[in-house]
C-alpha positions in Angstrom: 127.8 125.8 81.0 125.5 125.3 77.7 127.4 122.6 76.2 130.8 121.0 75.2 132.4 119.0 72.9 133.3 115.7 73.7 134.5 114.0 71.0 135.9 114.3 67.6 134.9 111.1 65.3 136.8 111.0 62.0 133.2 111.5 60.3 131.4 113.0 63.2 131.0 115.5 66.2 129.8 114.8 69.4 128.5 117.2 71.8 126.8 117.1 75.4 124.2 120.0 76.0 123.0 120.9 79.0 119.6 122.6 80.6 117.5 123.2 84.1 114.8 123.3 81.9 113.3 121.4 78.5 113.6 123.8 76.7 116.8 125.3 77.7 118.1 121.5 76.9 116.9 122.0 73.4 117.9 125.5 72.6 121.3 124.9 73.9 121.6 121.6 71.6 120.5 123.6 69.1 123.3 126.4 70.0 125.8 123.6 70.0 124.6 122.4 66.6 124.8 125.9 64.8 128.3 126.5 66.6 129.6 123.6 64.2 127.4 124.7 61.2 128.9 128.8 61.3 130.6 131.2 63.7 127.3 131.6 65.8 129.0 134.5 67.7 129.5 136.7 64.8 125.7 135.8 63.5 123.0 138.4 63.5 119.2 137.9 64.3 117.9 139.7 61.6 115.9 136.9 60.0 112.8 134.7 61.6 112.3 130.6 61.4 109.3 129.2 62.8 108.3 125.9 63.0 106.5 123.2 65.1 107.5 119.3 65.9 105.8 116.6 68.1 107.0 113.3 68.7 106.2 110.4 71.0 109.6 109.9 73.2 111.0 113.1 74.5 114.6 111.2 72.8 112.4 111.5 69.7 111.1 115.2 70.2 115.0 116.7 70.6 116.2 114.3 67.6 113.2 115.7 65.3 113.8 119.2 65.8 117.4 119.3 65.8 116.8 117.6 62.4 114.4 119.8 61.4 116.2 122.6 62.4 118.9 121.8 60.2 116.5 121.3 57.2 114.5 124.1 57.7 118.0 126.3 58.1 119.2 124.6 55.1 115.7 125.2 53.0 115.8 128.7 54.0 119.5 129.0 53.7 120.0 130.4 57.0 122.6 130.6 59.9 121.0 130.6 63.1 122.1 132.1 66.2 119.4 132.8 68.8 116.9 130.2 69.4 113.3 129.8 71.8 111.6 126.9 72.3 108.4 126.0 74.0 107.9 122.3 74.6 104.9 120.7 76.4 103.8 117.0 77.6 100.8 115.9 76.1 99.0 112.9 75.5 101.1 110.3 73.8 104.4 112.4 73.5 105.5 116.1 73.4 104.6 118.6 71.2 106.4 122.1 70.6 107.6 124.7 68.4 110.4 127.0 67.8 111.8 130.6 66.7 114.7 130.6 65.5 116.6 133.8 64.6 119.9 134.4 62.0 120.9 135.7 58.7 121.7 134.4 55.3 124.5 131.9 54.5 127.8 133.7 53.6 131.3 132.2 52.9 133.1 134.2 55.6 130.8 133.0 58.5 130.4 129.3 57.6 132.1 126.3 59.4 131.2 122.8 59.1 128.7 121.2 57.1 126.5 119.2 59.2 124.7 116.0 57.2 122.5 115.3 59.7 122.2 114.1 63.5 122.9 110.6 64.5 121.2 107.8 66.5 124.8 106.7 67.4 124.7 107.5 71.6 121.9 110.0 70.8 120.7 110.2 74.6 118.8 112.2 77.4 119.3 112.0 81.2 117.9 114.1 83.8 120.4 114.2 87.0 120.3 116.1 90.1 117.4 118.4 88.6 119.7 118.7 85.3 119.2 117.5 81.9 121.8 116.3 80.0 121.6 115.1 76.1 124.3 113.7 74.4 124.3 114.4 70.1 126.4 113.2 67.4 126.4 115.0 64.2 127.4 113.4 60.7 129.8 116.1 59.4 
């Protein structure tokens, strides 16, 4: 399982995402996010979005990654469906690069508008060699 929605709040959507590597965790988190924003299974990987991110902690790295992904997709007016993440632990924290693929916004493939990622219950854990992230999206 890549992710699951664990709670619908009044003005938020919460999900857990999973991965055996940090890259897989970040990619699955992005997929969960965009499954809220659009009908992700109908989006074709026609256009590319590339950006880098960095943070002092792993939690901040995921938070910044998802927030930047959300902002960059809105600026480019793209629904995203495929994600390739490279993340490295470096002196002073983490740095990463993402390549995301998708297509232009259309009403027909739109979902719920996500305003941002919140700090509420935001968490990353590691158990039995599997990462789990809890993310809440403000809708």
